[in-house]
C-alpha positions as CSV (number, residue, x, y, z in Angstrom):
1,M,162.5,264.1,121.1
2,Q,164.8,261.3,120.2
3,I,164.8,258.5,117.7
4,D,166.4,255.2,118.6
5,T,167.6,253.4,115.5
6,S,169.6,250.3,114.7
7,I,172.6,250.5,112.4
8,A,174.4,247.4,111.0
9,E,178.0,246.9,112.2
10,A,179.3,247.3,108.6
11,D,177.9,250.9,108.6
12,V,178.4,252.1,112.2
13,G,182.1,252.7,111.7
14,V,181.6,255.8,109.6
15,L,179.1,257.4,111.9
16,Q,179.9,260.2,114.4
17,P,177.9,262.3,116.8
18,G,176.7,265.5,115.2
19,M,176.1,263.9,111.7
20,A,172.9,265.0,109.9
21,V,170.0,262.6,109.9
22,H,166.9,262.8,107.6
23,F,163.8,260.8,108.1
24,T,160.1,260.3,107.2
25,V,157.2,258.8,109.1
26,D,154.1,257.1,107.7
27,A,151.8,259.8,109.1
28,Y,153.5,262.5,107.0
29,P,155.0,260.7,104.0
30,E,155.7,263.9,102.0
31,Q,157.3,265.7,105.0
32,R,161.1,265.2,105.5
33,F,162.3,265.7,109.1
34,Q,165.8,266.2,110.3
35,G,167.9,265.6,113.3
36,R,171.5,265.0,114.5
37,I,173.2,261.9,115.9
38,R,173.7,262.4,119.7
39,Q,175.1,259.0,120.6
40,I,176.3,255.7,119.3
41,R,175.7,253.1,122.0
42,L,178.3,250.5,122.6
43,N,175.9,247.7,123.3
44,P,175.4,245.6,120.2
45,T,172.3,243.5,119.5
46,I,172.8,240.2,117.8
47,Q,169.8,238.5,116.1
48,Q,170.3,235.6,113.7
49,N,174.1,236.4,113.5
50,V,173.4,240.0,112.5
51,V,175.1,242.6,114.7
52,T,173.5,246.1,115.0
53,Y,174.2,249.1,117.2
54,S,171.7,251.5,118.7
55,V,172.1,255.1,117.5
56,V,170.3,257.9,119.3
57,V,169.2,260.8,117.1
58,D,168.0,264.2,118.6
59,V,165.0,265.7,116.8
60,D,163.3,269.1,117.2
61,N,159.6,268.4,117.7
62,A,158.5,271.9,118.8
63,D,155.2,271.6,116.8
64,G,154.4,268.2,118.4
65,R,153.7,266.4,115.2
66,L,155.9,263.5,115.9
67,L,154.5,261.1,118.4
68,P,156.2,258.3,120.5
69,G,156.0,254.9,118.7
70,M,155.9,256.3,115.1
71,T,158.1,254.3,112.7
72,A,160.9,256.5,111.3
73,Y,162.6,255.7,108.0
74,V,166.1,257.0,108.7
75,R,168.8,258.2,106.2
76,I,172.1,259.3,107.6
77,T,174.4,261.5,105.4
78,T,177.9,260.2,105.8
79,G,179.6,262.4,103.1
80,E,178.9,265.2,100.7
81,R,180.7,266.7,97.8
82,K,179.9,269.9,96.0
83,N,180.9,271.1,92.5
84,V,182.0,267.6,91.3
85,L,181.9,266.5,87.7
86,R,179.5,263.7,87.2
87,A,179.8,261.4,84.2
88,P,177.4,258.7,83.1
89,V,178.6,255.1,83.2
90,V,178.4,253.4,79.8
91,F,178.3,249.6,79.6
92,L,179.4,248.1,76.4
93,T,178.3,244.6,75.5
């Protein structure tokens, strides 16, 4: 199965085929599905001066739970760091 999603031009520059994609659908709000970017199409869509690009995501749907027409809420991982020191930000007023 595939997901066709629209990505803003400001974000499309960091995407590459093979990147991990996670998404949910309303039918299974607690279930997190995953896939991989297959293609970034070079045909932009412009609506009200907003430019977006179509990104095709391959998804394994062996169990048939995902159906055509379902709305997917997509998150694309563009970077990941392991074993990093995290420090809280303190704002002084």
